[in-house]
PAPA-55761 format. One line per 2 residues: their letters; for each residue x, y, z of N, C-alpha, C, O, CB. Coordinates in steps of 0.2 Angstrom, whole numbers, plus 2048, in hexadecimal, padded with zeros to 3 digits. Glycine has a CB too. Example, Ala and Ser with C-alpha at 12.3 -4.5 7.8 and 13.67 -1.06 7.14 Angstrom:
BEGIN
as> 842 7E4 827 83E 7EA 827 842 7F0 827 847 7EF 82A 839 7EA 82D | 840 7F5 823 844 7FB 824 840 800 827 843 806 828 846 7FD 81D;
//
This chain:
BEGIN
tv> 7D3 818 81B 7D8 81D 81D 7D7 81F 824 7D2 81D 827 7D8 823 818 | 7DC 822 827 7DB 824 82E 7D5 828 82F 7D1 827 834 7E1 828 830;
ss> 7D4 82D 82B 7CE 832 82C 7C7 82E 82C 7C3 830 82F 7CE 837 827 | 7C7 829 827 7C0 826 826 7BF 821 82C 7BA 820 82E 7C0 822 820;
mq> 7C5 81E 82F 7C4 81A 835 7C2 81E 83B 7BE 81C 83F 7CB 816 836 | 7C5 824 83B 7C3 828 841 7BC 82A 841 7B9 82C 846 7C7 82E 841;
nl> 7B8 82A 83B 7B1 82C 83B 7AD 827 83D 7A7 828 83E 7B0 82F 834 | 7AF 821 83D 7AB 81B 83F 7A9 81B 847 7AD 81E 84B 7AE 814 83D;
pt> 7A4 818 849 7A2 818 850 7A8 814 853 7AB 80F 851 79C 814 851 | 7A9 815 85A 7AF 812 85E 7AE 80B 85E 7B3 807 85D 7AF 815 865;
gl> 7A8 808 85F 7A7 801 85F 7A9 7FD 859 7AC 7F8 859 7A0 7FF 861 | 7A7 800 853 7A9 7FD 84D 7B0 7FE 84B 7B3 7F9 849 7A5 801 847;
rn> 7B3 803 84D 7BB 804 84D 7BE 7FE 851 7C3 7FB 84E 7BD 80B 84F | 7BC 7FD 857 7BF 7F8 85B 7BE 7F1 858 7C3 7ED 858 7BB 7F8 862;
vi> 7B8 7EF 855 7B7 7E9 852 7BC 7E8 84C 7BF 7E3 84B 7B0 7E8 850 | 7BC 7ED 848 7C0 7ED 842 7C8 7EC 844 7CB 7E8 841 7C0 7F4 83E;
gk> 7CA 7F0 849 7D1 7F0 84B 7D2 7E9 84E 7D8 7E6 84D 7D2 7F5 850 | 7CD 7E6 852 7CF 7E0 855 7CF 7DA 850 7D3 7D5 851 7C9 7DE 85A;
hf> 7CB 7DA 84B 7CB 7D4 846 7CE 7D5 840 7D0 7D0 83D 7C4 7D3 845 | 7D0 7DB 83E 7D2 7DC 837 7D9 7E0 837 7DE 7DE 833 7CD 7DF 833;
ad> 7D9 7E5 83A 7DF 7EA 839 7E5 7E7 83B 7EA 7E8 838 7DD 7F0 83E | 7E6 7E4 841 7ED 7E1 843 7F0 7DD 83E 7F6 7DE 83C 7EC 7DE 84A;
sr> 7EC 7D8 83C 7EF 7D3 837 7F0 7D6 831 7F6 7D4 82D 7EB 7CD 836 | 7EC 7DA 82E 7ED 7DE 828 7F3 7E2 828 7F7 7E3 824 7E7 7E2 826;
wr> 7F4 7E6 82E 7FA 7EA 82F 800 7E6 82F 805 7E8 82B 7F9 7EE 836 | 800 7E1 832 806 7DC 832 808 7DA 82B 80E 7DA 829 806 7D6 837;
et> 803 7D8 827 804 7D6 820 806 7DB 81C 80B 7DA 818 7FD 7D3 81E | 804 7E1 81D 806 7E7 819 80D 7E9 81A 811 7EA 816 801 7ED 81A;
ca> 80F 7E9 821 816 7EA 823 81A 7E5 820 820 7E7 81D 816 7EB 82A | 819 7DF 820 81D 7D9 81E 81E 7DA 816 823 7D9 814 81A 7D3 820;
yy> 818 7DC 813 819 7DC 80C 81D 7E2 80A 822 7E1 806 812 7DD 809 | 81C 7E8 80C 820 7EE 80B 828 7ED 80D 82C 7EE 809 81D 7F4 80E;
ns> 829 7EA 813 82F 7E9 815 833 7E4 811 83A 7E4 811 82F 7E7 81C | 830 7E0 80E 833 7DB 80A 835 7DD 803 838 7D9 7FF 82F 7D4 80A;
lh> 832 7E3 801 834 7E5 7FA 83B 7E7 7F9 83E 7E9 7FD 82F 7EB 7F8 | 83D 7E6 7F3 844 7E8 7F1 844 7F0 7F1 83E 7F3 7F0 846 7E5 7EA;
er> 849 7F3 7F1 84A 7FA 7F1 847 7FD 7EB 843 803 7EB 851 7FD 7F2 | 848 7FA 7E5 845 7FD 7DF 83D 7FD 7DF 83A 802 7DD 847 7F9 7D9;
dr> 83A 7F8 7E2 833 7F8 7E3 830 7FD 7E8 82B 800 7E7 830 7F1 7E5 | 834 7FE 7ED 833 803 7F2 833 80A 7EF 82F 80F 7F0 837 803 7F8;
lt> 838 80B 7EB 839 812 7E7 832 813 7E3 830 819 7E3 83F 811 7E3 | 830 80E 7E0 82A 80F 7DB 824 811 7E0 820 815 7DE 828 808 7D8;
lc> 823 80D 7E5 81E 80F 7EA 81E 816 7ED 819 81A 7ED 81D 80A 7F0 | 824 818 7EF 825 81E 7F2 824 824 7EC 822 829 7EE 82C 81F 7F5;
fh> 826 822 7E6 825 827 7E1 81E 828 7E0 81B 82E 7DF 829 825 7DA | 81A 823 7DF 813 823 7DE 80F 827 7E4 80A 82A 7E3 810 81C 7DD;
aq> 812 826 7EA 80F 829 7F0 812 830 7F1 810 834 7F6 811 825 7F6 | 816 833 7EC 819 839 7EC 81D 83B 7F2 81C 840 7F6 813 83E 7EC;
mk> 821 836 7F4 825 836 7FA 82D 837 7F7 82E 835 7F1 825 830 7FE | 831 838 7FC 838 839 7FA 83C 832 7F9 83A 82D 7FD 83C 83D 7FF;
ks> 841 832 7F5 845 82C 7F4 848 82A 7FB 848 824 7FC 84A 82D 7EF | 84A 82E 7FF 84D 82C 805 848 828 80A 84B 825 80F 84F 833 809;
qt> 842 829 809 83D 825 80D 83D 81E 80C 839 81A 810 836 828 80D | 840 81C 807 840 814 805 844 810 80A 843 80A 80A 842 813 7FE;
vy> 848 813 80E 84C 80F 812 848 80D 819 84B 809 81D 852 813 814 | 843 811 81A 83F 80F 820 83A 809 81F 838 808 81A 83B 816 822;
rl> 83A 806 825 835 800 825 82E 804 826 82E 809 828 836 7FB 82B | 829 801 824 822 804 824 820 806 82B 81D 80B 82B 81D 7FF 821;
ee> 821 802 830 81F 803 836 824 809 839 822 80C 83F 820 7FD 83B | 829 80B 836 82D 810 839 82B 817 836 82D 81C 838 835 80F 837;
mp> 827 817 831 824 81D 82E 81F 821 832 81B 81D 835 822 81C 827 | 81E 827 831 819 82B 834 812 828 831 812 826 82C 819 832 834;
ta> 80D 829 835 806 827 833 804 829 82C 802 826 828 801 829 838 | 805 830 82B 803 833 824 807 82F 81E 804 82E 819 804 83A 824;
er> 80D 82E 81F 811 82B 81A 80F 823 819 80F 821 814 819 82B 81C | 80E 820 81F 80B 819 81E 805 819 81A 804 814 816 80A 816 825;
er> 801 81E 81B 7FA 81E 818 7FB 81F 810 7F8 81C 80C 7F6 823 81B | 800 823 80F 802 824 808 804 81E 804 803 81D 7FF 807 82A 807;
iv> 809 81B 808 80C 814 805 806 80F 804 806 80C 7FF 811 812 80A | 802 80E 809 7FC 809 808 7F8 80B 802 7F6 807 7FF 7F8 809 80F;
ca> 7F6 812 802 7F2 814 7FC 7F5 812 7F5 7F2 810 7F1 7F0 81B 7FD | 7FC 814 7F5 800 813 7EF 800 80B 7ED 7FF 809 7E7 807 815 7F0;
id> 801 807 7F2 801 800 7F1 7FA 7FE 7EE 7F9 7FA 7E9 802 7FC 7F7 | 7F4 800 7F1 7EE 7FF 7EF 7EC 801 7E8 7EA 7FE 7E3 7E8 801 7F3;
el> 7EF 808 7E6 7EE 80A 7E0 7F1 807 7DA 7EF 805 7D5 7F0 812 7E0 | 7F8 805 7DC 7FC 801 7D7 7F9 7FA 7D6 7F9 7F7 7D0 803 801 7D9;
rr> 7F7 7F7 7DB 7F4 7F0 7DB 7EE 7F1 7D6 7ED 7EC 7D2 7F2 7EE 7E2 | 7E9 7F6 7D7 7E3 7F6 7D2 7E5 7F8 7CB 7E3 7F5 7C7 7DF 7FC 7D5;
af> 7EA 7FC 7CA 7EC 7FE 7C3 7EF 7F8 7C0 7EE 7F6 7BA 7F2 803 7C4 | 7F3 7F4 7C3 7F6 7EE 7C0 7F2 7E8 7BF 7F2 7E4 7BB 7FD 7EC 7C4;
sk> 7ED 7E8 7C4 7E8 7E2 7C3 7E3 7E3 7BD 7E1 7DE 7BA 7E4 7E1 7CA | 7E2 7E9 7BB 7DE 7EA 7B5 7E1 7E7 7AF 7DE 7E4 7AB 7DD 7F2 7B4;
gr> 7E8 7E7 7AE 7EC 7E4 7A9 7EB 7DD 7A9 7EA 7D9 7A4 7F3 7E6 7A9 | 7EB 7DA 7AF 7EA 7D2 7B0 7E3 7D0 7AD 7E2 7CB 7AA 7EB 7D0 7B7;
ir> 7DE 7D4 7AF 7D7 7D3 7AD 7D7 7D2 7A6 7D3 7CE 7A3 7D2 7D8 7B0 | 7DA 7D7 7A2 7D9 7D7 79B 7DE 7D2 797 7DE 7D1 791 7DB 7DE 798;
gv> 7E2 7CF 79B 7E7 7CA 799 7ED 7CD 795 7EF 7CA 790 7E3 7C5 794 | 7EF 7D2 798 7F5 7D6 795 7FB 7D2 797 7FC 7D2 79D 7F5 7DD 796;
nt> 7FF 7D0 793 806 7CD 795 80B 7D2 792 80A 7D8 78F 807 7C6 791 | 811 7D1 794 817 7D5 792 817 7D7 78B 818 7DD 789 81D 7D3 795;
st> 817 7D2 787 818 7D4 77F 812 7D8 77D 813 7DC 779 818 7CD 77B | 80C 7D6 77F 806 7DA 77D 807 7E2 780 805 7E6 77C 7FF 7D7 780;
fl> 809 7E2 786 809 7E9 789 80E 7ED 785 80D 7F3 783 80C 7E8 790 | 814 7EA 783 819 7EE 77F 817 7EF 778 81A 7F4 775 820 7EA 77F;
sw> 813 7EC 775 811 7ED 76E 80B 7F3 76E 80A 7F5 768 80E 7E7 76B | 809 7F5 773 804 7FB 773 807 801 771 803 806 770 801 7FC 77A;
//
């Protein structure tokens, strides 16, 4: 998150930014911007944002909203990956 990055020493922040942040940021923007509106609605709902914010590209959002979207993507990714680990398929899931 932004606050945890700001607590790091300047030199370390520069190294992280130079080698990781830019490409990861571009990939995250490309991923979010390519989502269908329905999927953006799901992310915005999970991030407790308004429906009207789904029309913005990720790079057009204020920093706080971008951070909420990125956190929502990560939380949902972790939640759904647990089902894959247990081998849950659609029919198994619906029978619970």
